[in-house]
N, C-alpha and C positions, 0 to 999 in steps of 0.2 A: 654779752657775747664773749666767750673765751677765745683769745687769739694766741697762737704761737707765732711769734714774729708778726707778720701781716695776715696770716692764714686763719680764718675763722673755723672753729671746730665744734661749735654748739654752745648753748647757754649754760649747760652743766653737763659736759660731755661724758658719755660712758665709753670706755676704751677697752678694746680687746687686747689683753696682754700678749706679748710675744712668748710662744711656747714651742720648744724644740719638737719637731716631728708632729706638731699639731697645727700651728698657724701657717698653713699653706694656703694658696689662693682659693681652693674650693671652700675650706672652712671659713676663711676670712669673709668671703662673699656671702655665705649663709648668715654669718653674724651681722654683716652690714644690712642684710635684708630684714633682720629682726631688730634693728635699731642701734647697732654699734656706731658711734660717731667717728671713730678713728681706729685704725688697725696698725699692727706692726708685722713685719716679716719675721720668720724664724731668725734666731741670732746666727750670724755668719762670721767665721774666723777671718780676721784681717789677713793673716798669712795665706789662707786659701784663696782669698780674693786676688791678692797680688800674684799668686802662682796660677791664677785662672783655672782652678779646678772646676770642671763642668758641674759636678753635683752641687757645689757651693754657689756657683754663679746662678744656677737655676733657682735657688732660694731667693735670689734678688729680683726675680721677674715680678713685675707688678702690672695691674690692669687699671684702666681708667675708672671702672665702677668701684674700685676700692678706695679711691681718694676721699679724704686725706690719709696718706699712709707713710709710715716711717720704715726705712730699711735699717735694721739693727746690726751693728758690728761689735766684735769684741777682740781683745788682744792685750798684750802686756808690753809691747814695744812702741814707743812714740813714733818712730819712723814708719813702721808698718801700719799703724793706725792712720797716720796722715796719708800714706799712699793709698790705702784701701778706701778712705773717704773720697779721695780724688777720683778713683775709679767709680765708686757708687754715685757720685755726683752726675756722671754721664748718663746714668739710668733714670735720672730726673724724678726721684721720690720727692715728696713734700718736705720730709725731714730725714736727717741722719741721726739715728739714736745710738748712744754708746752704752753697752751693757757692762755695768759694774755691779751686777747683782746675782748672776748665775752661781749657785753653790756646788755645782757638780765637781767631783774630785779632780777629774782629768783637766778641767778648766782652771780651777783655783790653784792647783799645784804649780802652774806656770806663772801665777801672778795675774791671770786674766779674770774676767767676770768679777765675782765677789772677792776674789783673791787680791784685786787691786786695792781693797779697803785696808790691807795690811801696810800699804805704802801710799798714804794720802798725797804727799808731794808729787809722786810720779803719776798718780791718778789725775790730779789737777793739771799736770804738765801735758799728759796725753790729751785731755779734753781741750786745753788751750790750743794745742797744735792742730787738732782736727778743725776747731772753729776757724783758725787762721787759713786753713787750706781749702775751704769751700765757701761758696756763696749761699748754700742751702742752710736753713736753720738747723742747728745741732741741739739735740736734747739728750737727757741722761735718764737711765733707769738704774736705781741702786737700792741698797738696804740701809738699815739703821747704823751699821758698823760691822766690824769683824765679829765681835762677841759682846757679851753684856758688860765687859770691863772696858770696852773701847768704842762705845756708841759715840758717833761723831756727826750725825746727820745735821743738827742745827748749824754747826760751823761749816760743814762741807757744802751745804746748800748755798750759803752765801759765797763761798769760794768759787763754786761752779758758775754762779751768776756773774761774778766779777770777771771771769775769763770768757764770758760770752755765751754760755749755755742759755738756751731760750725757754726751756721748760724742764721740769723734773718730776719723775714718777718715783715714789718711795714705797717699796715693799716693807711693811712694818714688822719685819723680823731681822735678826742679825744673820750674817753668813753662816755662823756656826749652827744656828737653828735649822737651817735648810727650810723644810716645810713643816717642821714639828712645832708643837706648842701653839700658843695663841699669838696672833699678830697684835702688837702693842701700838695702837694708833696715837696714844698720848704723845709719843715722840714726834709724830707728824704735827700734832697740835703745838708742841713746843717750838718746832722749826718755824711754824707759821706765825709765831709771836714776834718774830724779828721784823721790825718796821722797815728795814732796808730791803727785805726780800720782796721783789716785785714780779718775778716770773711766775707763770702758772705752776702749781704743785698738785699732782694727782696722787690720791691715796690708793694703796693696793694691799690686799691681804684679808682673807676670811670673809669677803663679801659673797655670800653663798645664796642670798635671797633678797627680795625687794625690801623686806622689813629692815634688814641689817644695812642695806644701802641707804635707806632714808635716815636711819639712826646716825650713820657716819656723816652724811650730808649735813644734818642738823647740828651735830656735836662739834665738827671740825670745819674750819673755813677753807676746805680744799676747793680747787677749781673744777674738779671732776673726779670720777672714780674709775679705776682700772679693774677689770674682771678677768681672771685667768681660768684656773682649773674648773671652777663652778660652771663655766659656759661650755665645757667639753661634753658633747652629747646633749646639751641643754641650751641651744642658741636662743630659745624663747626668753631666757633670763633678761636680756636687754629690753625687750618689749614689756615684760612684767615689771621691771624696775621703773621704766618711764611711766607706765600706767599708774603705778602706785604713787609716784611723785605727784602726778597730776590730779588723780581722783581719790587718793587715799583709800583705795580698795584693791584687793588682790584679784588678778585675772584667774579664771579657772585654769587648772593645769591642762595642757593639750590632751586631746583624746588619743586613743591608741592609733586610730587611722591617721591623725595629724602627725604623730610621732613617726609612724612608718613612712608616710609620704616625704617628710623632711629627711629622714635617715636615708631613704632610697635616692632622693634627689642629691644628697651629699655624695653618695656612692657614685652616681652617674658623673657628677662633676669631677670626682677624683679619678675615675677611669679615663676621662678625657684628658686630664692633666698628666696622668702617669700612663698606666696601661691596665687592662682589665684584671688580669690575675693578681698583679701587685696591689691594685686598689681594693679588690675583694679581700685579700689576705690582711691588708693594713686596716681595713674597716672593722675587723673583729674587735679591736680595742675600744670601739665606740658603743657597741651594743649594750654593755652593762649600764651606761649612763642614759642612752636613748630610751631604754625600756626599764629604767629603775622603778622598783616598787611593784612591778607586775607579778601577781601570783602565778605560779606554775609556768613561768617563762623559761626555766632552766632547760627543759626538753627542746625548746626552739633554739635556744642559744647554742646547745650542743650541735644541732643540725647546721646552724650558720657557721660554726667553727670548722665544718668539714667540707664545705663547698668552695669552688674556685671560679665559678662563672656568675655573671650578673643575672642571667635568666634563672639559675638555680636559687639565687638569693630572692629574686622577685617571687618565685613560686612559694618559698618558705614564708615570705611576708604576706602573701595571699592566705596561706594557712593560718597565720597569726590573726589576721583580720577576721577570718571566719570563726576561729575558735573563740575569740573574746567577744564577738558579737552575740554568740550563743549564751555566754555566761554573764553578760551585763544587761 
């Protein structure tokens, strides 16, 4: 059983990665229902937490059904990160996670997210300060290094452990790569060769199906796997991976009716969390993935892009069910 501090998170946990404007409570709970063992909040600016900006504080709301859950914060200033962690502790997450991996330009130019990888002493100092400021276990999500000439994850992992970080998730790309090119898990393997490294290490990057998940599990001695973009509009991925681990057989892909039911349930949860019009508009970004591979879906997608009410969406979903029942 893998533990972060004293908290059990599964025998070989599958973890939903934190994703900005994706990993909200409705999506997290759907992924939990399909087998995610642990989830993260969207990343939240430490400065915004300190200033008590409502939109940012709302990202830190968590529900009992989601546990174990980490609230993830980012920043570039030791004092701000420490103060933000103290505030987040009052919200009682299972873990506080430090984002040293986001490659978005507006984040890294300030030295936050993956930008912290340009200044390893300051990164480690921030991590240590947060650890000392809270009783909640602190974890880190980061990348291999700033670029190919400055890969530092084997050394950084040990440094983070030594200042009290309780678990580490490694996205197997550099900051400069962003999400391009192939994730290089061999660096995760090299990191895990260190006999001093005792904390759980989770691998992340390019796990897009059950076969790749099993390959990574067998090839590298990671404690678990983190899944990000591949789960967007495809929450079944968690159950598919677990079934493949256990039975060595692939589950059939969900039927059109199953896809619609889950997509619609996701929309209803989003409408409860936000408001109907906003949820319907925001949900448009999910249709491409929920209905990936469906022939002749474009006409229905165009219709879905033009409506603003849940009843209208439901009516189009009923059309989709009827259409594909005739051609299958």
